[in-house]
C-alpha positions in Angstrom: -14.1 0.9 -5.0 -14.4 1.2 -8.7 -11.8 3.9 -9.0 -9.4 1.8 -6.8 -9.8 -1.2 -9.1 -9.2 1.0 -12.1 -6.1 2.4 -10.5 -4.5 -1.0 -9.5 -5.2 -2.3 -13.0 -3.1 0.5 -14.6 0.4 0.4 -15.8 2.0 2.1 -12.8 2.5 -0.2 -9.7 0.3 0.9 -6.8 1.6 0.6 -3.2 -1.5 0.4 -1.0 -1.5 1.1 2.7 -4.4 -0.5 4.4 -4.7 1.4 7.7 -7.1 2.5 10.5 -7.2 6.0 12.1 -7.1 4.5 15.6 -3.9 2.5 14.8 -0.7 3.9 16.3 1.6 1.9 14.0 -0.5 3.0 11.0 0.2 6.7 11.9 3.9 5.9 12.0 3.7 4.6 8.4 2.6 8.0 6.9 6.0 9.7 6.9 7.7 6.4 5.9 5.4 6.1 2.9 6.2 9.7 1.9 9.9 8.8 1.9 9.1 5.8 -0.3 7.1 7.9 -2.7 9.9 10.5 -2.8 12.5 7.9 -3.4 10.7 6.1 -6.2 9.0 9.2 -7.7 7.0 8.3 -10.9 7.8 4.6 -10.7 4.9 4.1 -8.2 1.6 5.4 -6.9 1.0 5.3 -3.2 -2.6 5.0 -1.9 -4.0 4.9 1.6 -7.2 2.9 2.3 -9.0 3.3 5.7 -10.2 -0.3 6.4 -13.1 1.0 8.6 -14.5 3.1 5.8 -13.6 0.6 3.0 -14.4 -2.8 4.5 -15.2 -4.3 1.1 -11.7 -3.6 -0.1 -10.1 -4.9 3.1 -12.1 -8.1 2.8 -11.5 -8.5 -0.9 -7.7 -8.4 -0.4 -7.8 -10.4 2.9 -6.5 -7.6 5.1 -6.7 -9.0 8.7 -4.3 -6.6 10.5 -3.2 -3.0 10.0 -1.0 -1.6 8.7 -0.8 -3.9 5.7 1.1 -2.8 2.6 0.1 -4.4 -0.7 1.8 -3.8 -4.0 -0.4 -4.2 -7.1 1.0 -4.5 -10.6 -1.5 -4.7 -13.5 -4.2 -5.8 -11.0 -2.2 -8.6 -9.4 -0.8 -8.6 -5.8 2.9 -9.0 -6.3 4.1 -8.1 -2.8 2.6 -7.8 0.7 3.7 -7.1 4.2 2.1 -6.3 7.5 3.5 -4.0 10.2 5.8 -1.0 10.3 9.1 -1.2 8.4 11.7 1.4 7.4 11.3 3.1 4.0 14.6 1.7 2.8 13.4 -1.9 3.5 10.2 -1.2 1.6 12.0 0.2 -1.4 14.5 -2.6 -1.5 11.7 -5.3 -1.3 9.4 -3.8 -3.9 12.2 -2.7 -6.4 12.1 -6.0 -8.3 8.4 -5.5 -9.1 8.8 -1.9 -10.5 
């Protein structure tokens, strides 16, 4: 988890997708997150965290359901949503934090 902490404390905002491999809605988020990354390019880093393999990270950030998206800026949680949503909605909601 050390690399993740180092990443979220950096200058570039980090959109983190807390997911599980067995979760259907989580699988639907993959192409959506690619659209978000393509739309925002260098303004953001997108990271996926498997909650089953990284329970410490899920617990630390109080992830209770998947998919949960968390936007970190300089180590702080600045935006958070659970569930599947369109790429355009994600980009519109996180834009003020970039």
